[in-house]
C-alpha positions in Angstrom: 145.9 148.7 18.1 142.4 149.4 17.0 141.0 148.4 20.4 143.4 150.8 22.1 142.3 153.6 19.7 138.6 152.9 20.5 139.3 152.9 24.2 141.0 156.2 24.0 138.2 157.7 21.9 135.6 156.4 24.3 137.5 157.8 27.2 137.8 161.2 25.5 134.1 161.2 24.8 133.3 160.5 28.5 135.6 163.2 29.6 134.0 165.7 27.2 130.5 164.8 28.4 131.6 165.1 32.1 133.1 168.5 31.3 129.9 169.7 29.6 127.8 168.5 32.5 130.1 170.3 35.0 129.7 173.5 32.9 126.0 173.2 32.9 125.8 172.6 36.7 128.1 175.5 37.5 126.4 177.8 35.0 122.9 177.0 36.4 124.2 177.5 40.0 125.8 180.9 39.1 122.6 182.1 37.4 120.4 181.1 40.4 122.8 182.6 43.0 122.8 185.9 41.2 119.0 186.1 40.6 117.5 184.1 43.5 120.2 184.4 46.0 122.7 181.9 47.5 120.6 181.0 50.6 117.3 180.5 48.7 118.9 178.3 46.0 118.8 174.5 46.6 120.5 171.6 45.0 117.1 170.6 43.5 116.8 174.1 42.0 120.3 173.7 40.4 119.5 170.2 39.2 116.3 171.4 37.5 117.9 174.4 35.9 120.9 172.3 34.6 118.7 169.4 33.5 120.6 166.9 35.7 119.9 164.8 38.8 120.6 166.1 42.3 123.2 163.4 42.6 125.1 164.9 39.7 124.9 168.3 41.4 126.3 166.9 44.7 129.0 165.1 42.8 130.0 168.4 41.2 130.3 170.2 44.5 128.7 171.9 47.5 126.9 175.2 47.0 130.0 177.1 48.2 132.1 174.9 45.9 130.0 175.7 42.9 130.1 179.4 43.7 133.9 179.2 44.0 134.1 177.5 40.6 131.8 180.1 39.1 134.0 182.9 40.5 137.2 181.2 39.3 135.8 180.8 35.8 134.5 184.4 35.8 138.0 185.7 36.7 139.8 183.8 33.9 136.9 183.8 31.4 136.6 180.1 31.0 137.0 176.7 32.7 140.5 175.9 31.5 142.8 174.9 34.3 145.1 177.9 33.8 145.5 180.6 36.4 145.0 184.3 35.5 148.8 184.8 35.8 149.4 182.3 33.1 146.9 183.8 30.6 148.0 185.5 27.3 146.6 188.9 28.2 148.7 189.0 31.4 151.8 187.9 29.4 151.1 190.7 26.9 150.8 193.2 29.7 154.1 192.1 31.2 155.8 192.8 27.9 154.8 196.5 28.0 157.4 199.0 29.0 155.5 202.3 29.0 153.7 202.9 32.3 150.7 204.6 30.6 150.2 201.7 28.3 150.6 199.3 31.3 147.8 201.2 33.1 145.6 201.2 30.1 146.1 197.4 29.5 145.5 196.7 33.2 142.3 198.8 33.2 141.0 197.0 30.2 141.7 193.6 31.7 140.3 194.6 35.1 137.1 196.0 33.6 136.5 192.8 31.7 137.0 190.7 34.8 134.8 193.0 36.9 132.0 192.7 34.3 132.0 188.9 34.7 132.6 188.8 38.4 130.4 191.6 39.8 127.1 189.7 39.9 128.7 186.7 41.6 130.6 188.9 44.0 127.4 190.6 45.2 125.8 187.1 45.7 128.9 186.1 47.7 128.7 189.2 50.0 125.2 188.4 51.0 126.0 184.7 51.4 129.0 185.4 53.6 126.8 187.0 56.2 124.7 183.8 56.5 127.1 180.9 55.8 130.5 180.1 57.4 131.8 178.4 54.2 130.7 181.4 52.1 132.4 183.8 54.6 135.6 181.8 54.3 135.3 182.0 50.5 134.8 185.7 50.7 138.0 186.1 52.8 139.9 184.0 50.3 138.7 186.0 47.3 139.8 189.3 49.0 143.2 187.8 49.8 143.6 186.6 46.2 142.7 190.1 45.0 145.2 191.6 47.4 148.0 189.3 46.1 147.2 190.3 42.5 147.2 194.0 43.5 150.6 193.7 45.2 152.1 192.0 42.1 150.7 194.7 39.8 151.8 197.6 42.0 155.3 196.2 42.1 155.3 195.8 38.3 154.1 199.3 37.8 156.6 200.7 40.2 159.4 198.9 38.4 158.4 200.7 35.2 158.3 204.2 36.7 154.5 204.3 37.0 154.4 205.3 40.7 155.6 208.7 41.9 158.0 209.1 44.8 156.5 209.3 48.2 153.9 206.6 47.6 154.8 203.4 49.5 154.4 199.9 48.0 151.8 199.2 50.6 149.8 202.3 49.7 150.0 201.6 46.0 148.9 198.0 46.6 145.9 199.1 48.6 144.8 201.6 45.9 145.1 198.9 43.2 143.2 196.5 45.4 140.5 199.0 45.9 140.1 199.7 42.2 139.8 196.0 41.4 136.7 195.7 43.6 133.9 194.5 41.3 131.5 196.5 43.4 132.8 199.6 41.6 131.8 198.2 38.3 128.3 197.3 39.6 127.7 200.7 41.0 128.9 202.7 38.0 127.8 200.5 35.1 124.8 198.6 36.4 123.4 201.2 38.8 124.5 204.5 37.2 124.3 203.4 33.6 127.9 204.0 32.6 129.1 202.2 29.5 131.8 199.6 29.9 134.2 201.8 27.8 133.6 204.8 30.1 134.3 202.6 33.2 137.5 201.3 31.6 138.8 204.8 30.8 137.9 206.1 34.3 139.7 203.2 35.9 142.9 203.9 34.1 142.7 207.7 34.7 141.7 207.3 38.4 144.7 205.1 39.2 147.1 207.2 37.1 146.0 210.3 39.0 146.4 208.7 42.4 149.6 206.8 41.7 151.5 208.1 38.7 153.9 210.9 38.0 152.3 214.2 36.8 153.1 213.4 33.2 151.5 210.0 33.3 148.2 209.8 31.4 146.8 206.7 29.7 146.6 206.9 25.9 143.2 207.8 24.5 
């Protein structure tokens, strides 16, 4: 029995070390991609930044694979193997019945995601123009965002948050547009808005474009 316990403990320690190494490599890659650029970052650069060998970097993933991991973790906020749809904040939003509060909750969640994703998204846009794998990753992220927008537009419509005359396709496109992390970068990073101002604007803008006249997010 004691030997089995020791083996399990040793296995858990190895898994924890491997996870920490993975985090270090992905974090180093993300930082370099956003400051130096995807094309100019090499595996040797990532290895030096993370304090690991090049072999460890290659074992963790290709440059595009590391960028994908960084984006996935930025979307969810951590490296747990749980999709955004399965996160508590999404579950809390799904329990809301009032369309104004739904919009406010959505805007808060979207703003937090955009704050984390925006630098990596800009790096991916540049990379996509130079690298086929990065271009495919860009298309995949856009499709993923569109799927999420469609789901939210349908949820908002089911709770009376979309006025008559606006089609599901149009509502989806508007939600998709407003989840573009480039908006966050332009208004917060370039124009100096606070995160809170951006969040309020996001809820108000979508309410004005989609919602009934009486719909306005709570202050």
